[in-house]
C-alpha positions as CSV (number, residue, x, y, z in Angstrom):
1,X,98.4,89.2,85.3
2,X,98.0,89.2,89.1
3,X,95.2,91.0,89.7
4,X,94.5,92.7,93.2
5,X,92.3,90.0,95.3
6,X,88.6,91.6,94.6
7,X,88.1,92.0,98.7
8,X,91.2,94.9,98.8
9,X,89.9,96.4,95.8
10,X,86.2,96.9,97.2
11,X,87.5,97.9,100.6
12,X,89.6,100.2,99.5
13,X,90.0,103.8,100.3
14,X,91.6,104.6,96.7
15,X,89.8,104.6,93.4
16,X,93.8,103.9,92.6
17,X,93.7,100.6,94.5
18,X,90.1,99.9,94.3
19,X,88.5,100.3,90.9
20,X,91.7,100.8,88.8
21,X,94.1,98.7,91.1
22,X,95.1,96.4,88.2
23,X,96.3,99.5,85.8
24,X,98.2,100.8,88.7
25,X,99.6,97.3,89.3
26,X,103.3,98.9,88.2
27,X,103.1,101.9,90.3
28,X,102.6,100.3,93.3
29,X,104.8,97.9,92.9
30,X,107.1,100.8,93.4
31,X,105.4,103.5,95.8
32,X,104.1,101.3,98.2
33,X,105.0,101.4,101.8
34,X,106.3,97.9,101.4
35,X,108.8,99.3,98.1
36,X,109.5,102.2,100.2
37,X,110.7,100.0,102.5
38,X,112.6,98.0,100.2
39,X,114.0,100.8,98.8
40,X,114.9,102.6,102.2
41,X,117.2,99.2,103.1
42,X,118.9,99.4,99.8
43,X,120.5,102.7,100.8
44,X,121.8,102.0,104.2
45,X,123.1,98.5,102.5
46,X,124.9,100.1,99.4
47,X,126.0,103.0,101.6
48,X,127.5,100.6,104.1
49,X,129.3,98.7,101.1
50,X,131.1,102.3,100.5
51,X,131.9,103.9,103.1
52,X,133.8,100.6,105.0
53,X,136.5,100.8,102.2
54,X,136.4,104.7,101.5
55,X,137.3,104.5,105.7
56,X,139.9,101.7,105.3
57,X,137.8,99.7,108.1
58,X,137.4,96.0,105.7
59,X,135.2,95.4,103.0
60,X,131.5,93.8,103.4
61,X,132.6,91.8,100.1
62,X,130.9,92.0,96.4
63,X,128.0,88.5,98.1
64,X,127.8,89.5,101.4
65,X,126.4,92.5,99.8
66,X,124.3,90.5,97.1
67,X,122.8,88.7,100.0
68,X,122.4,91.8,101.9
69,X,120.3,93.1,99.1
70,X,118.9,89.7,98.3
71,X,117.7,90.0,102.1
72,X,116.1,93.2,101.8
73,X,113.8,92.9,99.1
74,X,112.7,89.8,100.3
75,X,111.7,90.7,103.9
76,X,109.2,87.8,105.8
77,X,106.1,88.9,107.5
78,X,107.8,88.4,110.6
79,X,110.1,91.0,109.4
80,X,108.0,93.3,108.2
81,X,106.0,93.4,112.1
82,X,109.1,93.4,113.3
83,X,110.2,96.7,111.8
84,X,106.7,97.9,112.6
85,X,106.7,97.3,115.8
86,X,110.2,98.8,116.1
87,X,108.5,102.3,114.7
88,X,106.0,102.1,117.1
89,X,108.4,102.2,119.8
90,X,110.9,104.8,118.4
91,X,108.0,106.8,116.4
92,X,110.7,107.3,113.4
93,X,110.8,105.0,110.5
94,X,114.0,105.3,109.5
95,X,115.7,104.3,112.9
96,X,113.6,101.3,112.8
97,X,115.0,100.4,109.0
98,X,118.5,100.8,110.8
99,X,117.4,98.7,113.9
100,X,116.0,96.2,111.6
101,X,119.1,95.5,109.5
102,X,121.5,95.7,112.3
103,X,119.4,92.8,114.0
104,X,120.1,91.0,110.7
105,X,123.4,91.7,110.9
106,X,124.0,90.8,113.9
107,X,122.6,87.2,113.0
108,X,125.6,87.3,110.7
109,X,129.1,86.7,110.0
110,X,129.0,90.6,109.0
111,X,128.1,91.5,113.1
112,X,131.7,93.4,113.0
113,X,130.2,96.1,110.7
114,X,127.2,96.5,112.3
115,X,128.5,100.5,114.0
116,X,128.6,101.2,110.7
117,X,125.1,101.5,109.5
118,X,123.8,104.9,109.3
119,X,126.7,106.1,110.2
120,X,127.1,109.9,109.2
121,X,123.7,109.5,107.6
122,X,120.6,111.8,108.1
123,X,117.4,110.3,107.9
124,X,117.0,112.5,104.0
125,X,119.9,111.2,102.9
126,X,118.4,108.1,102.8
127,X,114.6,109.4,101.8
128,X,116.0,111.6,98.7
129,X,117.7,108.8,97.5
130,X,115.3,106.0,98.0
131,X,112.6,108.1,96.4
132,X,114.9,109.0,93.6
133,X,115.6,105.4,92.7
134,X,111.9,104.8,92.8
135,X,110.9,107.9,91.1
136,X,113.7,106.6,88.2
137,X,112.2,103.3,88.0
138,X,108.9,104.9,87.9
139,X,109.7,107.0,84.8
140,X,112.0,104.5,82.7
141,X,109.3,101.4,83.7
142,X,106.4,103.0,83.6
143,X,105.1,106.3,82.6
144,X,107.5,107.0,79.3
145,X,106.4,103.6,78.2
146,X,102.5,104.4,78.7
147,X,103.0,107.7,77.4
148,X,105.0,106.3,74.4
149,X,102.2,104.0,73.6
150,X,99.7,106.9,73.5
151,X,101.7,109.0,71.5
152,X,102.2,106.2,69.0
153,X,98.9,106.0,68.6
154,X,97.7,109.7,68.1
155,X,101.0,109.5,65.2
156,X,99.2,106.6,63.6
157,X,95.9,107.7,63.7
158,X,97.4,111.5,62.3
159,X,98.9,108.9,58.9
160,X,95.3,107.8,58.9
161,X,93.2,110.7,58.6
162,X,95.6,113.0,56.8
163,X,93.5,112.7,53.9
164,X,90.2,113.5,55.7
165,X,88.8,117.0,55.3
166,X,86.9,118.6,58.3
167,X,86.2,122.5,58.9
168,X,88.0,123.2,61.7
169,X,86.3,125.4,64.5
170,X,87.5,128.9,66.1
171,X,85.6,129.8,69.2
172,X,83.8,127.0,68.5
173,X,82.5,128.1,65.3
174,X,83.3,126.9,61.5
175,X,86.5,128.5,60.4
176,X,87.9,126.9,56.9
177,X,88.9,123.5,56.6
178,X,91.8,121.6,58.2
179,X,92.0,117.4,58.2
180,X,91.8,115.4,61.1
181,X,95.3,114.2,60.7
182,X,96.4,117.3,61.1
183,X,95.1,118.4,64.3
184,X,95.6,114.9,65.4
185,X,99.5,115.5,64.9
186,X,99.1,118.8,66.4
187,X,98.6,117.3,69.8
188,X,101.2,114.8,68.9
189,X,103.9,117.5,68.6
190,X,102.9,119.0,71.5
191,X,103.0,115.8,73.2
192,X,106.4,115.1,72.0
193,X,107.6,118.1,73.4
194,X,107.4,117.2,77.1
195,X,108.0,113.8,76.7
196,X,111.4,114.0,75.0
197,X,112.3,115.8,78.0
198,X,111.1,113.5,80.2
199,X,112.7,110.4,78.8
200,X,115.6,112.3,79.2
201,X,115.1,113.4,83.1
202,X,117.8,112.8,85.7
203,X,116.4,113.1,89.4
204,X,118.4,114.8,91.9
205,X,120.3,113.1,95.3
206,X,122.3,114.2,98.2
207,X,124.0,112.6,100.8
208,X,126.0,114.8,103.0
209,X,124.9,114.8,106.8
210,X,122.6,116.8,109.4
211,X,122.6,120.0,107.2
212,X,124.6,119.2,104.0
213,X,128.0,120.1,104.9
214,X,129.0,116.6,106.1
215,X,130.2,118.3,109.3
216,X,130.7,115.0,111.7
217,X,132.5,112.9,108.7
218,X,135.4,116.1,108.0
219,X,135.6,116.4,112.1
220,X,136.3,112.3,113.0
221,X,138.1,111.6,109.0
222,X,139.3,114.9,107.6
223,X,141.6,113.4,105.5
224,X,139.1,111.6,103.3
225,X,137.9,113.3,100.4
226,X,133.8,113.6,101.1
227,X,132.2,115.1,98.6
228,X,134.0,113.0,96.2
229,X,132.7,110.3,98.3
230,X,129.4,111.7,97.8
231,X,129.4,112.3,94.3
232,X,130.5,109.2,93.4
233,X,127.8,107.7,95.4
234,X,124.9,109.4,94.2
235,X,125.5,109.1,90.6
236,X,126.3,105.1,91.1
237,X,122.4,105.2,92.1
238,X,122.2,106.8,88.6
239,X,121.3,110.2,90.2
240,X,122.4,113.3,89.7
241,X,124.5,114.8,92.6
242,X,123.2,117.9,94.1
243,X,125.9,120.1,95.8
244,X,124.4,122.7,97.8
245,X,121.7,121.5,100.2
246,X,120.6,122.2,103.6
247,X,119.5,119.0,105.9
248,X,116.7,118.3,102.6
249,X,117.9,117.7,98.9
250,X,116.0,120.5,97.3
251,X,114.2,118.7,94.6
252,X,114.3,121.1,92.2
253,X,115.3,117.9,90.0
254,X,111.7,116.5,90.8
255,X,110.0,119.8,90.4
256,X,110.8,120.3,87.1
257,X,109.8,116.5,86.4
258,X,106.1,117.1,87.8
259,X,105.7,120.5,86.2
260,X,106.9,119.0,82.7
261,X,104.6,115.4,83.4
262,X,101.6,117.9,84.8
263,X,101.8,120.1,80.7
264,X,102.2,117.0,79.3
265,X,99.0,116.1,81.5
266,X,97.4,119.4,79.9
267,X,98.2,118.1,76.5
268,X,96.3,115.1,76.4
269,X,93.5,117.0,78.9
270,X,93.4,119.2,75.4
271,X,92.7,116.0,73.3
272,X,90.5,114.5,75.2
273,X,87.9,117.7,75.4
274,X,88.4,118.0,71.4
275,X,87.5,114.3,70.8
276,X,85.0,114.6,73.0
277,X,83.0,117.7,71.3
278,X,83.8,116.3,67.9
279,X,81.7,113.4,68.9
280,X,79.3,115.4,70.0
281,X,79.2,117.1,67.0
282,X,78.7,114.1,64.6
283,X,82.1,114.1,63.2
284,X,83.5,110.9,65.0
285,X,82.2,108.2,64.9
286,X,81.8,105.9,68.2
287,X,82.5,102.1,68.2
288,X,78.8,100.4,69.2
289,X,80.8,97.3,71.3
290,X,77.8,94.6,71.9
291,X,76.4,94.3,75.3
292,X,78.0,97.6,76.4
293,X,75.2,100.1,77.5
294,X,75.6,103.3,76.7
295,X,73.1,105.0,79.0
296,X,71.2,102.6,81.7
297,X,67.4,104.3,80.5
298,X,68.4,105.5,76.9
299,X,69.4,102.3,74.1
300,X,70.4,104.2,71.3
301,X,73.2,106.1,73.5
302,X,77.3,105.4,72.6
303,X,78.7,107.7,75.3
304,X,81.8,109.3,75.2
305,X,82.9,107.9,78.4
306,X,86.8,107.1,77.9
307,X,87.4,110.6,77.4
308,X,85.1,112.0,79.8
309,X,87.4,109.3,82.3
310,X,90.8,111.0,80.8
311,X,89.7,113.9,81.4
312,X,88.4,113.6,84.9
313,X,91.6,112.0,86.3
314,X,94.4,114.1,84.2
315,X,92.9,117.1,85.8
316,X,92.4,115.2,89.3
317,X,96.3,113.9,88.7
318,X,97.2,117.7,87.6
319,X,95.5,118.8,90.7
320,X,97.7,116.8,92.9
321,X,101.4,117.5,90.4
322,X,100.9,121.1,90.9
323,X,100.5,120.9,95.2
324,X,103.4,118.5,94.7
325,X,105.6,120.6,92.3
326,X,104.7,123.7,94.9
327,X,105.2,121.8,98.0
328,X,108.1,120.4,97.4
329,X,110.0,123.6,96.4
330,X,109.7,125.1,99.9
331,X,111.7,123.9,103.3
332,X,111.6,125.7,106.4
333,X,114.8,126.7,107.1
334,X,117.4,123.5,107.4
335,X,114.6,120.9,107.5
336,X,110.6,120.1,108.5
337,X,108.9,116.9,107.6
338,X,106.2,118.6,105.8
339,X,107.1,117.3,102.9
340,X,107.7,113.5,104.2
341,X,104.0,113.4,104.5
342,X,103.6,114.8,101.3
343,X,105.8,112.6,99.4
344,X,103.9,109.2,100.0
345,X,101.5,110.8,97.5
346,X,103.5,110.6,94.6
347,X,103.0,107.8,93.6
348,X,98.7,108.7,94.1
349,X,99.1,111.7,91.3
350,X,101.2,109.3,88.5
351,X,98.4,106.4,88.9
352,X,95.6,109.1,88.3
353,X,97.7,110.1,85.1
354,X,98.4,106.6,84.3
355,X,94.4,105.6,83.7
356,X,94.0,108.8,81.8
357,X,97.0,107.6,79.9
358,X,95.3,104.5,79.3
359,X,91.6,105.8,79.0
360,X,92.1,108.3,76.3
361,X,94.3,105.0,74.6
362,X,91.3,102.9,74.6
363,X,88.9,105.7,73.8
364,X,90.6,106.7,70.6
365,X,91.0,103.3,69.7
366,X,87.1,103.1,69.5
367,X,86.6,106.1,67.2
368,X,86.9,106.9,63.2
369,X,86.0,109.5,61.3
370,X,81.8,109.9,60.1
371,X,83.4,110.1,56.0
372,X,80.1,111.2,54.9
373,X,78.9,113.3,57.9
374,X,82.0,115.4,57.4
375,X,81.9,116.1,53.6
376,X,78.7,116.8,53.9
377,X,79.6,119.4,56.4
378,X,82.5,120.6,54.1
379,X,80.4,120.6,51.2
380,X,77.8,122.8,52.3
381,X,79.5,126.0,53.6
382,X,81.6,127.5,50.6
383,X,81.5,130.6,52.9
384,X,84.5,128.7,55.0
385,X,86.3,130.0,51.6
386,X,85.7,133.8,52.3
387,X,88.8,133.9,53.7
388,X,90.4,133.1,50.4
389,X,88.1,136.0,48.6
390,X,88.6,139.0,50.5
391,X,92.4,137.9,50.3
392,X,92.3,137.5,46.2
393,X,90.2,140.9,45.9
394,X,92.9,142.6,48.2
395,X,95.7,141.7,46.3
396,X,93.9,143.4,43.6
397,X,93.8,146.8,45.1
398,X,90.8,146.8,46.9
399,X,91.3,148.4,50.0
400,X,87.8,147.9,51.3
401,X,87.6,143.9,50.2
402,X,87.6,142.5,53.7
403,X,84.4,144.5,55.1
404,X,82.8,144.4,51.9
405,X,83.2,141.0,51.8
406,X,82.5,140.8,55.8
407,X,79.2,142.4,55.2
408,X,77.8,139.4,52.1
409,X,78.4,136.3,54.5
410,X,78.1,136.8,57.9
411,X,75.3,135.5,59.5
412,X,73.5,134.6,56.7
413,X,72.3,131.1,55.4
414,X,72.6,132.3,52.0
415,X,76.2,133.4,52.3
416,X,77.6,132.0,49.6
417,X,75.3,133.3,46.7
418,X,74.8,136.5,47.7
419,X,79.0,136.5,47.9
420,X,79.1,135.1,44.0
421,X,76.7,137.9,42.6
422,X,78.6,140.5,44.5
423,X,81.8,139.6,42.9
424,X,83.6,141.5,39.5
425,X,82.5,138.5,36.2
426,X,86.1,137.4,36.0
427,X,87.0,137.6,40.0
428,X,83.3,135.2,40.0
429,X,84.4,132.8,37.1
430,X,87.8,131.8,39.2
431,X,86.4,131.6,43.0
432,X,83.2,129.5,41.3
433,X,86.1,127.1,40.5
434,X,86.9,126.5,43.9
435,X,85.9,123.4,46.3
436,X,85.9,123.4,50.1
437,X,87.1,120.1,50.2
438,X,90.3,121.1,48.5
439,X,90.8,124.5,50.4
440,X,93.0,122.9,53.1
441,X,96.3,124.7,52.4
442,X,99.4,122.1,53.2
443,X,97.7,120.4,55.6
444,X,98.7,116.8,54.5
445,X,102.4,117.7,53.6
446,X,102.5,119.9,57.3
447,X,101.4,116.8,59.0
448,X,103.3,113.8,57.6
449,X,106.4,116.1,58.3
450,X,105.6,116.4,61.7
451,X,104.7,112.7,62.1
452,X,107.8,111.0,60.4
453,X,109.6,114.2,62.6
454,X,108.3,112.4,65.8
455,X,109.2,109.0,64.7
456,X,112.6,110.0,63.9
457,X,112.9,111.6,67.7
458,X,111.9,108.3,69.1
459,X,113.4,106.2,66.8
460,X,115.6,104.6,70.3
461,X,112.3,103.4,71.7
462,X,110.0,102.1,68.5
463,X,110.4,98.6,70.4
464,X,109.5,100.3,74.7
465,X,108.9,97.8,77.3
466,X,106.6,96.0,77.5
467,X,103.3,97.6,79.2
468,X,103.4,97.4,82.7
469,X,100.6,96.5,84.1
């Protein structure tokens, strides 16, 4: 792994390019300004290569096209400086891309096709497709692999702790017993729902000119199938063609993706908070790592910092995702530029989510149920079985059973003995054989069924791509 230079990390405005730079390297490679430049050039080159034969003007040729693509992916420092100089002069970033490509072509035997660069395109035709490619790659290479790694970790822990009995807490109060594995698999189940949709998500794209009508194209070359050409070109990029647009692609698929990711983040946010609470209750034991400091003044502390870091970054990510979703769903008339500057923050939103996912994974690797504490907690709260007692009495015909049981067990330290003393003799004998540690219903079966179901859903990704840095 090539670490981001220390000087750059220390002087960065954003923590994603500073403190968390190494964790976000995979996203930086896709959403940086340099990456946007490369993807814009890629779209321009691929469009030129498709347009020429479509208009029967000749062909760029496979080798020539590849040469241009190689050039666009390996721009020299001098060429990048030239690009920024062109942008400063024109005050238009896409016009600068067009001019740089034209200058390069004119130095080659391919100069004849220079007039057809950016022909019939509006800037948004290039930009929406460039972002579509960036988003597609980010989802496949970085986001889904990181989310899958966390999901598999939660599933593994659910399986490992399927028999670890603990008190469930509703409204923060002790309720009835459950198992640690069951509570973990609930989060895995919720996460899998959104992750399955993220994994198969397709982003939209348009290529239809100034206001989405192919105005000039249809006027100058009316015999050509511009709709078919556009759809084939967009689909060839692995994007879903959007048929009806203004100047901009309406971002419906992107907005849906942002909302899916935000809700997946909400699942992990709930997990981070619950794990924090279980640690504070003593249900979870955190591993103390030699050399690490929990508190700068209290030597005994092992703080749940990974869950707190995950919580903060998930909330930051979701604030950005909610804003981006609301903003990109709107467009003023046929075009305004307010979405353009906003889209530059897509990688920032994804970056905070990525930091959170990896922090939550690190935190999970450092915890284990404190089983002696849990056994004691369960064994000393027989009143958790009061639910079954009142249902047993009602099954015997006692309509007032709930109120009678509640009067004896609610808010009393001697709740269980008082209840036992009030029960009919035959019922007391039955209830005396009950043990709270065995009062877990079908928690184990439910857990294992869901673990296996989720593994089946993601079976085709059991060996995901290597973790992106």
